[in-house]
C-alpha positions as CSV (number, residue, x, y, z in Angstrom):
1,M,9.8,-7.6,12.0
2,I,6.8,-7.9,9.7
3,K,3.6,-8.2,11.7
4,K,1.3,-9.1,8.9
5,I,1.3,-9.2,5.1
6,Y,-1.8,-8.0,3.3
7,R,-3.0,-9.4,0.0
8,L,-4.5,-7.1,-2.7
9,P,-8.1,-7.3,-1.7
10,D,-7.2,-6.3,1.9
11,V,-5.0,-3.4,0.7
12,M,-7.8,-2.2,-1.6
13,M,-10.2,-2.2,1.4
14,M,-7.7,-0.5,3.7
15,T,-6.8,2.3,1.3
16,G,-10.0,2.8,-0.6
17,L,-8.0,2.5,-3.9
18,S,-8.9,0.2,-6.8
19,R,-6.5,-2.4,-8.2
20,S,-5.6,-0.3,-11.1
21,S,-5.0,2.8,-8.9
22,I,-2.7,0.9,-6.6
23,Y,-0.6,-0.4,-9.5
24,L,-0.5,3.0,-11.2
25,R,0.7,4.6,-8.0
26,I,3.3,1.8,-7.6
27,S,4.6,2.6,-11.1
28,T,5.0,6.3,-10.2
29,N,6.6,5.4,-6.8
30,E,3.6,6.9,-4.9
31,F,2.7,3.6,-3.3
32,P,4.8,0.9,-1.7
33,K,5.8,-2.0,-3.9
34,P,4.6,-5.5,-2.9
35,I,6.9,-8.2,-1.8
36,K,6.9,-11.7,-3.3
37,I,5.4,-14.2,-0.9
38,G,5.1,-17.2,-3.3
39,R,5.6,-18.1,-6.9
40,R,2.5,-16.3,-8.0
41,A,1.6,-14.3,-4.9
42,V,2.5,-10.9,-3.6
43,G,1.6,-9.0,-0.5
44,W,2.2,-5.7,1.3
45,P,3.8,-5.6,4.7
46,E,1.6,-4.0,7.3
47,E,4.3,-1.4,8.1
48,S,4.5,-0.2,4.5
49,I,0.7,0.4,4.3
50,I,0.6,2.2,7.7
51,A,3.6,4.4,6.6
52,W,1.8,5.3,3.3
53,Q,-1.4,6.2,5.2
54,A,0.6,8.4,7.6
55,R,2.2,10.2,4.6
56,M,-1.2,10.8,3.0
57,M,-2.5,12.2,6.3
58,E,0.5,14.5,6.6
59,A,0.1,15.7,3.0
60,R,-3.6,16.4,3.7
61,D,-2.7,18.4,6.9
62,E,-0.1,20.4,5.1
63,S,-2.4,21.4,2.3
64,A,-5.2,22.4,4.7
């Protein structure tokens, strides 16, 4: 079950990525795709952001 859905400004703050970086990474399948939450609104489920952050931490640990 989805705990919370984050809008773009929150995702930018949580990840440290800019809007353009987020959408560039979405286009290359390096970042989770948002879900539609309204006619003109999208958001990211909390679980998808947490999973992405965990993958980034694993990749960092493997390269160290």
